[in-house]
Structures are given as structure tokens and as C-alpha cells.
N, C-alpha and C positions, 0 to 999 in steps of 0.2 A: 034412878042412877044408883049403882052399887056403892056401898060405903067402902072407901079404901082403908085397908088395915095396914098400920105402919109395920115396917120390917123390924124384926127383933133378932138379936144375935145371942148365941150361946158360945162362949169360948171354953175350949178344953185345952188346958196348958199343962206343961210338965217340964221337968229338967231335960238335960241332954241325953238321958238314958233312953235307949231304944227298946222296944219290946215290952213295955209295962202295961199296954192295953189302952192307950189314949185313942187310937184309931177305932178300935172295936167299941169303946165307950161312946165315942162320937156317933158312929154308925147306929148303935143301939138307941141312943137318945133320939136320933133323927127318925128311926123307924117307929118308936113309940109315939112321937109327935104326929107322924103321918097317920097312924091309926086313930088319932083324936081329931083328924080332919085338917091339920095344918099343912101348908105347902112348905116343903123342906128341901134344902140343898146343903152341900158341904163344901168348905174351902179348906185347903191344907196349906200351911206356910212352914217351910223348912229353913233352918238357919244355914244350910250348906252353901258354900261358894260355888258349887256345881250349878250349871245352867239347868240341868234336869237330872233325873235319877239314873240315866242310862250308863253312866260311868262310875257309879258308886259300887262299893264292894257289897255283893248280895249277902255275904255271910254276916256282915255287920249291920246292914240296913234292910235286909229282906229283899224279896224278888221285885223286879221292876214290873209295873203294870202299865200297859200301853192303852191309852184312851182311844175312843172311836176316831178322834181327829188326829191321831198319831203321836200324841205327846207321851214321852217316857216319864212316868211318875212313880211315886212311892206306892208300895202295895196297899196302903190305906185307901187310896182312891178306888181301887178295886173293891175293897170292903164297902165303901160308901155306895158304889154302884149296885152291889148285890143286895145290901140291906134296904136301900131306898128304891130299888127297882127302877133306876133311871140312869141315863148317861151323865157322867161328870166330864167336863171339857177342860181344855188347856187353861182357860181363864180362872179355873178353880184351884190351880196348883201353882204356887210361887215359891221361889228360892231366893236367898240373898244374891246368888250369882245372877239370876234373871234381873233383879233390880239394878245391880251394878252394871250389867250389860246394857240395859235401857238408858241409864244415866250416861254411860260412856258413849253410846251411839248418838245420843242427843248432843253431847258436847262436841263430838267429831263432826257433826252436821251443822255446827254453829248455832244451834237452837237456843243456847243460853246467852248468845251475843257477847261473849267474853266476860260475863259476870259470874 
């Protein structure tokens, strides 16, 4: 039986300033780890209230990248796909707006039972 290797995480964080290279840094680290034999994926978390990147100003936030499963994401997801040579899906991109939407939908469906 193959030994299960525990998942490890690397967080690349920065301030609110866009365009300083966090996405390229993340993609580059991932590619380096892949060349060393590690299985790599990437997750992007944006603090925006938007549900997705489709309605954000491309001058301020860069171009929208559409994933294979149709999600409108930040351009960093496209960089992750190119550097890692693999598809990145909707589950790997989240925004504050998506989290709020999930919580509100659960509340509206009475999943919190009034608590």
C-alpha cells in the first residue's frame, strides 16, 4: 500500500494593491515544486464583494479569465493554468461575495433553523 503524503499549503499573501506579482510568484513556486515531483494545485481567494470577476473593472483588476467549467475568474487563475499545465476549476477561486451568497442562500432556505 502506498504511503499517503499529507497535504501541505503555501500561502502567498499581500496587501490590497493589485499587480505586484503575487499571482506570478504563486504560479512560479507551483511550477518549481512540480519539477521536483510534487503534485500541485492553486487556490485564489479575493476579498471582493463581487460574486466573480466578470463585473470588475479590467483596468484596475486585469482581464477576466474564464475557466473550462465557465467560471469568470481573476487573471491569476489563467497564469496558474499555464504555469502548472492543468485546468483550475471554479472550486479553486473564491471571493467574499461568494461566501456571503452561500451564507445568505442557506439562511433563506432555513438551513440555520433561526439560529
